[in-house]
Each structure stands twice: as C-alpha cells, then as structure tokens.
GUKE-560197 format. One record per residue: residue in three letters; x, y, z of N, C-alpha, C, CB in turn. Coordinates in Angstrom, 3 decimals, always signed. Glycine has a CB too. Example, Ala and Ser with C-alpha at 12.3 -4.5 7.8 and 13.67 -1.06 7.14 Angstrom:
2
["ALA",[+13.190,-5.690,+7.800],[+12.300,-4.500,+7.800],[+13.200,-3.300,+7.800],[+11.308,-4.473,+9.046]] ["SER",[+12.850,-2.250,+7.080],[+13.670,-1.060,+7.140],[+12.900,+0.030,+7.870],[+14.084,-0.598,+5.725]] 
END
This chain:
147
["MET",[-19.838,-50.860,-41.959],[-19.562,-50.429,-40.625],[-19.247,-48.941,-40.601],[-18.425,-51.230,-40.041]] ["SER",[-19.761,-48.326,-39.564],[-19.457,-46.901,-39.443],[-18.268,-46.736,-38.513],[-20.688,-46.100,-38.921]] ["GLU",[-17.476,-45.797,-38.854],[-16.270,-45.543,-38.079],[-16.597,-44.554,-36.969],[-15.126,-45.005,-38.983]] ["VAL",[-16.215,-44.868,-35.767],[-16.473,-44.003,-34.622],[-15.276,-43.076,-34.456],[-16.732,-44.837,-33.319]] ["THR",[-15.571,-41.797,-34.418],[-14.487,-40.829,-34.207],[-14.567,-40.297,-32.787],[-14.563,-39.660,-35.237]] ["SER",[-13.438,-40.136,-32.211],[-13.402,-39.608,-30.848],[-13.545,-38.088,-30.907],[-12.078,-40.017,-30.119]] ["PRO",[-14.163,-37.523,-29.884],[-14.313,-36.073,-29.876],[-12.949,-35.390,-29.792],[-15.205,-35.632,-28.705]] ["VAL",[-12.845,-34.235,-30.392],[-11.594,-33.479,-30.387],[-11.465,-32.771,-29.040],[-11.545,-32.451,-31.571]] ["ARG",[-10.391,-33.042,-28.383],[-10.148,-32.416,-27.084],[-9.325,-31.148,-27.294],[-9.419,-33.399,-26.111]] ["PRO",[-9.666,-30.111,-26.554],[-8.838,-28.898,-26.667],[-7.457,-29.176,-26.087],[-9.505,-27.689,-25.935]] ["THR",[-6.472,-28.569,-26.658],[-5.110,-28.781,-26.171],[-4.915,-28.014,-24.875],[-4.064,-28.342,-27.229]] ["LYS",[-4.307,-28.676,-23.947],[-4.016,-28.054,-22.664],[-2.723,-27.267,-22.779],[-3.918,-29.112,-21.538]] ["PRO",[-2.603,-26.207,-21.991],[-1.332,-25.482,-22.033],[-0.206,-26.378,-21.534],[-1.408,-24.189,-21.187]] ["GLU",[+0.896,-26.257,-22.160],[+2.044,-27.092,-21.812],[+2.957,-26.303,-20.889],[+2.811,-27.559,-23.085]] ["PHE",[+3.152,-26.834,-19.708],[+4.034,-26.195,-18.746],[+5.357,-26.931,-18.749],[+3.408,-26.177,-17.327]] ["ARG",[+6.393,-26.164,-18.603],[+7.710,-26.772,-18.594],[+8.541,-26.101,-17.515],[+8.394,-26.656,-19.982]] ["ASN",[+9.569,-26.777,-17.113],[+10.498,-26.183,-16.157],[+11.305,-25.116,-16.866],[+11.429,-27.255,-15.529]] ["ILE",[+11.637,-24.080,-16.129],[+12.428,-23.027,-16.745],[+13.897,-23.221,-16.410],[+11.947,-21.641,-16.286]] ["ASN",[+14.710,-22.707,-17.260],[+16.144,-22.729,-17.046],[+16.534,-21.342,-16.554],[+16.928,-23.129,-18.354]] ["ALA",[+17.104,-21.273,-15.374],[+17.422,-19.983,-14.769],[+18.444,-19.196,-15.586],[+17.942,-20.188,-13.360]] ["PHE",[+19.308,-19.876,-16.314],[+20.339,-19.166,-17.056],[+19.844,-18.649,-18.402],[+21.525,-20.065,-17.264]] ["THR",[+18.888,-19.330,-19.012],[+18.436,-18.893,-20.335],[+17.093,-18.179,-20.301],[+18.345,-20.076,-21.258]] ["ASP",[+16.191,-18.556,-19.399],[+14.853,-17.975,-19.400],[+14.731,-16.727,-18.537],[+13.868,-18.993,-18.934]] ["LEU",[+15.378,-16.689,-17.390],[+15.213,-15.556,-16.479],[+15.753,-14.234,-17.027],[+15.890,-15.862,-15.182]] ["PRO",[+16.893,-14.215,-17.719],[+17.358,-12.920,-18.231],[+16.418,-12.293,-19.268],[+18.726,-13.084,-18.841]] ["THR",[+15.620,-13.093,-19.939],[+14.723,-12.551,-20.955],[+13.314,-12.312,-20.434],[+14.668,-13.479,-22.132]] ["TYR",[+13.032,-12.711,-19.195],[+11.691,-12.545,-18.635],[+11.488,-11.103,-18.218],[+11.468,-13.490,-17.434]] ["ARG",[+10.371,-10.509,-18.620],[+10.071,-9.113,-18.269],[+9.097,-9.087,-17.101],[+9.482,-8.338,-19.490]] ["LEU",[+9.613,-8.703,-15.954],[+8.819,-8.645,-14.740],[+7.988,-7.363,-14.740],[+9.724,-8.716,-13.486]] ["PRO",[+6.706,-7.429,-14.418],[+5.888,-6.215,-14.375],[+6.304,-5.318,-13.205],[+4.394,-6.579,-14.263]] ["PRO",[+5.927,-4.035,-13.248],[+6.324,-3.124,-12.162],[+5.877,-3.596,-10.778],[+5.757,-1.748,-12.421]] ["ALA",[+4.705,-4.187,-10.679],[+4.251,-4.685,-9.377],[+5.182,-5.786,-8.856],[+2.805,-5.217,-9.480]] ["GLY",[+5.722,-6.583,-9.746],[+6.681,-7.610,-9.347],[+7.976,-7.008,-8.827],[+6.977,-8.530,-10.512]] ["TRP",[+8.447,-5.954,-9.506],[+9.657,-5.266,-9.052],[+9.442,-4.660,-7.664],[+10.064,-4.169,-10.059]] ["VAL",[+8.279,-4.015,-7.466],[+7.991,-3.410,-6.163],[+7.940,-4.489,-5.089],[+6.657,-2.625,-6.203]] ["SER",[+7.353,-5.625,-5.403],[+7.264,-6.713,-4.433],[+8.646,-7.239,-4.060],[+6.404,-7.847,-4.987]] ["ILE",[+9.480,-7.458,-5.050],[+10.837,-7.951,-4.779],[+11.640,-6.915,-4.004],[+11.560,-8.304,-6.093]] ["LEU",[+11.559,-5.653,-4.422],[+12.312,-4.600,-3.737],[+11.791,-4.355,-2.323],[+12.251,-3.306,-4.539]] ["HIS",[+10.515,-4.612,-2.082],[+9.960,-4.497,-0.736],[+10.635,-5.517,+0.184],[+8.418,-4.707,-0.753]] ["ARG",[+10.822,-6.717,-0.321],[+11.510,-7.742,+0.469],[+12.996,-7.408,+0.651],[+11.359,-9.117,-0.203]] ["VAL",[+13.619,-6.925,-0.413],[+15.040,-6.563,-0.343],[+15.247,-5.425,+0.658],[+15.570,-6.154,-1.743]] ["SER",[+14.372,-4.412,+0.615],[+14.530,-3.282,+1.533],[+14.324,-3.710,+2.979],[+13.549,-2.165,+1.177]] ["GLY",[+13.378,-4.604,+3.224],[+13.184,-5.108,+4.581],[+14.384,-5.889,+5.071],[+11.951,-5.976,+4.646]] ["ALA",[+14.933,-6.718,+4.208],[+16.127,-7.490,+4.579],[+17.321,-6.567,+4.815],[+16.465,-8.522,+3.482]] ["LEU",[+17.465,-5.539,+3.982],[+18.577,-4.594,+4.129],[+18.478,-3.856,+5.458],[+18.592,-3.587,+2.961]] ["MET",[+17.279,-3.413,+5.806],[+17.121,-2.724,+7.093],[+17.410,-3.668,+8.261],[+15.700,-2.147,+7.223]] ["PHE",[+17.001,-4.920,+8.132],[+17.263,-5.879,+9.202],[+18.761,-6.165,+9.331],[+16.497,-7.184,+8.948]] ["LEU",[+19.433,-6.386,+8.207],[+20.856,-6.714,+8.258],[+21.714,-5.547,+8.733],[+21.326,-7.163,+6.898]] ["LEU",[+21.291,-4.327,+8.424],[+22.071,-3.156,+8.830],[+21.593,-2.569,+10.155],[+22.009,-2.093,+7.751]] ["LEU",[+20.801,-3.310,+10.890],[+20.333,-2.827,+12.182],[+21.468,-2.487,+13.147],[+19.439,-3.853,+12.805]] ["PRO",[+22.562,-3.239,+13.218],[+23.672,-2.815,+14.093],[+24.244,-1.454,+13.686],[+24.787,-3.864,+14.071]] ["PHE",[+24.336,-1.183,+12.390],[+24.821,+0.121,+11.924],[+23.842,+1.229,+12.325],[+25.022,+0.110,+10.386]] ["ILE",[+22.548,+0.959,+12.218],[+21.529,+1.941,+12.610],[+21.629,+2.233,+14.102],[+20.111,+1.433,+12.257]] ["ILE",[+21.780,+1.202,+14.893],[+21.888,+1.385,+16.345],[+23.154,+2.157,+16.686],[+21.882,+0.020,+17.072]] ["TRP",[+24.265,+1.850,+16.006],[+25.510,+2.587,+16.245],[+25.328,+4.055,+15.891],[+26.673,+1.981,+15.428]] ["MET",[+24.694,+4.334,+14.739],[+24.489,+5.736,+14.352],[+23.639,+6.466,+15.382],[+23.827,+5.822,+12.968]] ["PHE",[+22.548,+5.844,+15.821],[+21.666,+6.485,+16.782],[+22.371,+6.710,+18.115],[+20.412,+5.646,+16.986]] ["ASP",[+23.036,+5.678,+18.611],[+23.713,+5.778,+19.901],[+24.816,+6.831,+19.875],[+24.295,+4.425,+20.296]] ["THR",[+25.614,+6.823,+18.818],[+26.731,+7.756,+18.725],[+26.249,+9.189,+18.550],[+27.644,+7.372,+17.573]] ["SER",[+25.140,+9.368,+17.880],[+24.696,+10.734,+17.613],[+24.038,+11.397,+18.820],[+23.734,+10.736,+16.457]] ["ILE",[+23.540,+10.636,+19.792],[+22.835,+11.271,+20.915],[+23.522,+11.115,+22.274],[+21.459,+10.708,+21.008]] ["THR",[+24.622,+10.383,+22.359],[+25.247,+10.131,+23.661],[+25.812,+11.410,+24.274],[+26.357,+9.091,+23.519]] ["SER",[+26.639,+12.123,+23.522],[+27.236,+13.359,+24.035],[+27.650,+14.221,+22.855],[+28.459,+13.062,+24.963]] ["GLU",[+28.104,+15.429,+23.179],[+28.580,+16.308,+22.112],[+29.851,+15.746,+21.472],[+28.840,+17.725,+22.658]] ["TYR",[+30.699,+15.139,+22.304],[+31.928,+14.548,+21.782],[+31.619,+13.383,+20.833],[+32.822,+14.070,+22.939]] ["SER",[+30.687,+12.511,+21.234],[+30.360,+11.368,+20.373],[+29.674,+11.838,+19.088],[+29.455,+10.365,+21.126]] ["TYR",[+28.892,+12.922,+19.157],[+28.288,+13.465,+17.940],[+29.363,+14.022,+17.009],[+27.264,+14.564,+18.288]] ["ALA",[+30.367,+14.670,+17.563],[+31.474,+15.181,+16.747],[+32.233,+14.019,+16.102],[+32.437,+16.045,+17.608]] ["LYS",[+32.420,+12.944,+16.870],[+33.064,+11.744,+16.319],[+32.211,+11.143,+15.196],[+33.298,+10.692,+17.435]] ["PHE",[+30.906,+11.127,+15.404],[+29.963,+10.608,+14.412],[+30.052,+11.410,+13.104],[+28.521,+10.649,+14.971]] ["THR",[+30.023,+12.715,+13.205],[+30.100,+13.538,+11.989],[+31.476,+13.426,+11.336],[+29.792,+15.012,+12.316]] ["TYR",[+32.524,+13.241,+12.150],[+33.859,+13.063,+11.600],[+33.948,+11.783,+10.769],[+34.894,+13.038,+12.723]] ["VAL",[+33.330,+10.711,+11.245],[+33.337,+9.441,+10.508],[+32.664,+9.627,+9.153],[+32.621,+8.326,+11.319]] ["PHE",[+31.559,+10.357,+9.115],[+30.857,+10.562,+7.853],[+31.612,+11.509,+6.922],[+29.465,+11.102,+8.117]] ["ASN",[+32.449,+12.379,+7.475],[+33.201,+13.314,+6.630],[+34.572,+12.775,+6.239],[+33.366,+14.640,+7.345]] ["ALA",[+35.320,+12.241,+7.186],[+36.697,+11.838,+6.914],[+36.887,+10.333,+6.852],[+37.600,+12.403,+7.956]] ["GLY",[+35.992,+9.569,+7.420],[+36.123,+8.127,+7.392],[+36.581,+7.576,+8.717],[+37.074,+7.714,+6.318]] ["LEU",[+36.745,+6.275,+8.733],[+37.163,+5.576,+9.949],[+38.192,+4.534,+9.551],[+35.944,+4.917,+10.689]] ["GLY",[+39.419,+4.730,+9.977],[+40.482,+3.804,+9.608],[+40.744,+3.858,+8.112],[+40.127,+2.379,+10.033]] ["TRP",[+40.659,+2.719,+7.462],[+40.891,+2.659,+6.015],[+39.615,+2.827,+5.205],[+41.542,+1.350,+5.653]] ["ILE",[+38.453,+2.945,+5.872],[+37.174,+3.099,+5.176],[+36.886,+4.586,+5.008],[+36.015,+2.390,+5.955]] ["PRO",[+36.734,+5.062,+3.775],[+36.489,+6.497,+3.558],[+35.084,+6.911,+4.000],[+36.688,+6.848,+2.081]] ["GLY",[+34.928,+8.198,+4.244],[+33.659,+8.732,+4.719],[+32.526,+8.576,+3.723],[+33.817,+10.170,+5.060]] ["TRP",[+32.852,+8.663,+2.415],[+31.794,+8.528,+1.420],[+31.170,+7.142,+1.444],[+32.336,+8.825,+0.036]] ["PHE",[+31.917,+6.133,+1.894],[+31.353,+4.783,+1.992],[+30.266,+4.733,+3.058],[+32.456,+3.755,+2.310]] ["PHE",[+30.519,+5.390,+4.201],[+29.493,+5.444,+5.252],[+28.266,+6.198,+4.762],[+30.051,+6.110,+6.527]] ["LYS",[+28.493,+7.237,+3.966],[+27.360,+7.974,+3.406],[+26.573,+7.110,+2.423],[+27.845,+9.252,+2.711]] ["LEU",[+27.267,+6.284,+1.640],[+26.560,+5.380,+0.730],[+25.738,+4.344,+1.489],[+27.553,+4.677,-0.192]] ["VAL",[+26.276,+3.838,+2.585],[+25.528,+2.881,+3.401],[+24.301,+3.568,+4.000],[+26.427,+2.289,+4.525]] ["ALA",[+24.484,+4.796,+4.466],[+23.348,+5.544,+5.004],[+22.328,+5.828,+3.905],[+23.822,+6.864,+5.647]] ["LEU",[+22.795,+6.120,+2.694],[+21.885,+6.354,+1.570],[+21.117,+5.082,+1.221],[+22.664,+6.858,+0.340]] ["ALA",[+21.766,+3.939,+1.283],[+21.078,+2.665,+1.048],[+20.010,+2.442,+2.112],[+22.085,+1.488,+1.042]] ["LEU",[+20.309,+2.800,+3.346],[+19.313,+2.683,+4.413],[+18.151,+3.656,+4.195],[+19.967,+2.940,+5.782]] ["ILE",[+18.463,+4.852,+3.734],[+17.412,+5.832,+3.445],[+16.500,+5.284,+2.359],[+18.022,+7.197,+3.011]] ["TRP",[+17.101,+4.757,+1.283],[+16.281,+4.182,+0.208],[+15.440,+3.018,+0.727],[+17.173,+3.710,-0.958]] ["ALA",[+16.070,+2.137,+1.522],[+15.354,+0.961,+2.027],[+14.149,+1.385,+2.851],[+16.288,+0.074,+2.870]] ["TYR",[+14.341,+2.362,+3.722],[+13.234,+2.811,+4.553],[+12.139,+3.453,+3.695],[+13.733,+3.804,+5.617]] ["LEU",[+12.528,+4.357,+2.798],[+11.526,+5.057,+1.996],[+10.779,+4.103,+1.060],[+12.188,+6.168,+1.185]] ["HIS",[+11.497,+3.175,+0.451],[+10.817,+2.228,-0.430],[+9.903,+1.312,+0.381],[+11.842,+1.394,-1.228]] ["HIS",[+10.382,+0.853,+1.513],[+9.591,-0.067,+2.332],[+8.319,+0.609,+2.827],[+10.418,-0.576,+3.523]] ["ILE",[+8.422,+1.872,+3.238],[+7.239,+2.556,+3.759],[+6.254,+2.879,+2.635],[+7.645,+3.844,+4.494]] ["THR",[+6.745,+3.302,+1.462],[+5.816,+3.613,+0.369],[+5.168,+2.342,-0.181],[+6.547,+4.362,-0.759]] ["ALA",[+5.931,+1.268,-0.280],[+5.337,+0.003,-0.732],[+4.351,-0.525,+0.311],[+6.441,-1.050,-1.007]] ["GLY",[+4.664,-0.345,+1.577],[+3.738,-0.760,+2.625],[+2.453,+0.053,+2.593],[+4.395,-0.632,+3.987]] ["LEU",[+2.565,+1.366,+2.363],[+1.370,+2.200,+2.232],[+0.552,+1.806,+1.012],[+1.756,+3.674,+2.146]] ["ARG",[+1.237,+1.430,-0.057],[+0.541,+0.943,-1.262],[-0.276,-0.307,-0.934],[+1.557,+0.637,-2.398]] ["HIS",[+0.343,-1.222,-0.203],[-0.368,-2.450,+0.168],[-1.547,-2.150,+1.086],[+0.587,-3.435,+0.849]] ["LEU",[-1.353,-1.241,+2.036],[-2.454,-0.875,+2.927],[-3.607,-0.243,+2.143],[-1.961,+0.092,+4.016]] ["TRP",[-3.269,+0.617,+1.193],[-4.302,+1.243,+0.360],[-5.057,+0.189,-0.446],[-3.675,+2.287,-0.587]] ["MET",[-4.332,-0.743,-1.024],[-4.977,-1.791,-1.809],[-5.870,-2.661,-0.933],[-3.928,-2.654,-2.509]] ["ASP",[-5.435,-2.947,+0.293],[-6.254,-3.754,+1.203],[-7.492,-2.989,+1.655],[-5.432,-4.184,+2.424]] ["ALA",[-7.333,-1.709,+1.963],[-8.459,-0.929,+2.489],[-9.494,-0.631,+1.409],[-7.956,+0.379,+3.096]] ["ARG",[-9.057,-0.401,+0.186],[-9.962,-0.028,-0.899],[-10.320,-1.191,-1.816],[-9.349,+1.071,-1.710]] ["HIS",[-9.790,-2.359,-1.537],[-9.999,-3.532,-2.402],[-9.649,-3.206,-3.852],[-11.462,-4.023,-2.309]] ["ALA",[-8.576,-2.452,-4.020],[-8.133,-2.040,-5.347],[-7.187,-3.099,-5.900],[-7.442,-0.646,-5.301]] ["VAL",[-7.755,-4.109,-6.507],[-6.954,-5.216,-6.989],[-7.167,-5.376,-8.491],[-7.307,-6.520,-6.238]] ["SER",[-6.988,-4.321,-9.217],[-7.083,-4.424,-10.666],[-5.679,-4.351,-11.252],[-7.993,-3.305,-11.252]] ["LYS",[-5.560,-4.840,-12.445],[-4.255,-4.853,-13.110],[-3.770,-3.425,-13.366],[-4.332,-5.638,-14.439]] ["GLU",[-4.674,-2.542,-13.745],[-4.300,-1.158,-14.042],[-3.833,-0.438,-12.778],[-5.483,-0.404,-14.675]] ["PHE",[-4.594,-0.613,-11.681],[-4.195,+0.043,-10.432],[-2.879,-0.538,-9.912],[-5.303,-0.106,-9.365]] ["GLY",[-2.701,-1.837,-10.039],[-1.450,-2.449,-9.600],[-0.258,-1.892,-10.344],[-1.506,-3.944,-9.780]] ["ARG",[-0.416,-1.706,-11.645],[+0.687,-1.155,-12.448],[+0.951,+0.309,-12.112],[+0.377,-1.295,-13.942]] ["SER",[-0.107,+1.115,-12.061],[+0.081,+2.551,-11.813],[+0.583,+2.815,-10.393],[-1.234,+3.309,-12.050]] ["SER",[+0.066,+2.078,-9.417],[+0.535,+2.292,-8.045],[+1.966,+1.783,-7.856],[-0.403,+1.595,-7.052]] ["ALA",[+2.339,+0.753,-8.578],[+3.721,+0.264,-8.490],[+4.689,+1.289,-9.071],[+3.871,-1.085,-9.227]] ["ILE",[+4.324,+1.865,-10.206],[+5.184,+2.890,-10.809],[+5.257,+4.106,-9.889],[+4.655,+3.302,-12.214]] ["ALA",[+4.119,+4.504,-9.304],[+4.114,+5.636,-8.374],[+4.990,+5.341,-7.158],[+2.676,+5.961,-7.927]] ["THR",[+4.943,+4.118,-6.662],[+5.772,+3.734,-5.518],[+7.251,+3.852,-5.858],[+5.447,+2.301,-5.073]] ["LEU",[+7.640,+3.356,-7.014],[+9.045,+3.444,-7.424],[+9.480,+4.895,-7.592],[+9.270,+2.677,-8.733]] ["VAL",[+8.651,+5.711,-8.231],[+9.008,+7.106,-8.487],[+9.100,+7.889,-7.182],[+7.984,+7.760,-9.428]] ["VAL",[+8.104,+7.736,-6.312],[+8.099,+8.488,-5.048],[+9.295,+8.105,-4.185],[+6.790,+8.239,-4.273]] ["SER",[+9.563,+6.815,-4.060],[+10.684,+6.400,-3.207],[+12.020,+6.862,-3.773],[+10.690,+4.880,-3.041]] ["LEU",[+12.171,+6.825,-5.079],[+13.439,+7.270,-5.675],[+13.607,+8.785,-5.608],[+13.527,+6.812,-7.125]] ["LEU",[+12.517,+9.541,-5.803],[+12.614,+11.001,-5.697],[+12.934,+11.442,-4.268],[+11.308,+11.654,-6.162]] ["LEU",[+12.273,+10.837,-3.289],[+12.575,+11.167,-1.897],[+13.997,+10.759,-1.520],[+11.575,+10.487,-0.965]] ["THR",[+14.447,+9.625,-2.023],[+15.820,+9.193,-1.769],[+16.819,+10.154,-2.388],[+16.047,+7.784,-2.312]] ["ALA",[+16.538,+10.625,-3.602],[+17.435,+11.591,-4.259],[+17.486,+12.897,-3.475],[+16.975,+11.864,-5.711]] ["ALA",[+16.340,+13.348,-2.982],[+16.318,+14.595,-2.211],[+17.109,+14.463,-0.912],[+14.875,+15.002,-1.903]] ["LEU",[+16.885,+13.380,-0.179],[+17.627,+13.186,+1.068],[+19.097,+12.850,+0.819],[+16.981,+12.082,+1.890]] ["GLY",[+19.380,+12.164,-0.293],[+20.771,+11.886,-0.644],[+21.531,+13.156,-0.993],[+20.835,+10.915,-1.807]] ["ALA",[+20.852,+14.090,-1.658],[+21.494,+15.384,-1.952],[+21.821,+16.119,-0.663],[+20.583,+16.261,-2.845]] ["LYS",[+20.932,+16.041,+0.310],[+21.208,+16.656,+1.612],[+22.352,+15.939,+2.318],[+19.949,+16.638,+2.496]] ["LEU",[+22.360,+14.613,+2.255],[+23.409,+13.829,+2.905],[+24.787,+14.153,+2.349],[+23.129,+12.347,+2.747]] ["PHE",[+24.873,+14.301,+1.035],[+26.161,+14.564,+0.391],[+26.479,+16.054,+0.316],[+26.174,+13.970,-1.003]] ["GLY",[+25.635,+16.903,+0.902],[+25.951,+18.323,+1.032],[+25.664,+19.169,-0.193],[+27.363,+18.468,+1.376]] ["PHE",[+24.724,+18.776,-1.045],[+24.411,+19.591,-2.210],[+23.540,+20.780,-1.845],[+23.722,+18.752,-3.267]] ["TYR",[+22.884,+20.744,-0.712],[+22.133,+21.920,-0.223],[+22.146,+21.932,+1.280],[+20.672,+21.919,-0.742]] 
END
C-alpha cells in the first residue's frame, strides 16, 4: 500500500490580541501615525477651548477698556491663575491651529496629487511636524515677549 501524504499548507500569520500595558509602550508608531493622532488631538483641543477663544476675541475687540483688561490678564493673571498660564493655553491653541492646518493641507495635497506612497507619507508627515513646531515656536516667542 502506498501512503498518501497531504499537501503542505503554508502557515498563516497568527494574530493575537494585544495587551495595552505591555505591547503599546514598545510599539513604534510611524510619523504618519503621529500626525494623524495629533491632527485629531488638535481638532479636539480647538473644539474644547472654543469658549476661551470666543472670550479672547470678544474681550479684545469690544472696547479699549476691555482690551486693556485682556492684556492685563495675559500679563498679570486673573484671580489666583497667573498670566503665564493663560499664555500657555494660548500657545496650545496656536499649536493646535497650526498643526491642524498643516496636517489638513498635507491631506489635501495627498488627495489632489494621489500621492499615496510610503516614502511621501513619511516625508510629508515629518515636514508637517517640523513646520507646525517651528511656526509655533516663532509665535510662542512673540507671545512670551522674546521679540
């Protein structure tokens, strides 16, 4: 009798559930992933701080007195909250806006040019991070009075 052998099947990749405490800290997210996550974070930050944005806009244009009050809050603070805290919140808003707009322009460019390669995704993500951080640093220096 001849023995019948079954054909050798290729092994399938084994997928498993990840453990958020052990696997996530060691996972290296690519730059495009960071830009995507930060794009969502910046949008949420701008949405959540919308009352602060409206207060800043309203106070700065209502009258000369309200503008003086507005600048006083940013310099000396309000109640027990120091002025530098308001400047940090404004700096976070500046970063959120600049990152959101540069990441949005990146997405528009990719959609318009059908630029969906791994190399372009990596280079444009790094450019997005660098441009948004450099512009934030420049405007933050102005906000904190370095020039």
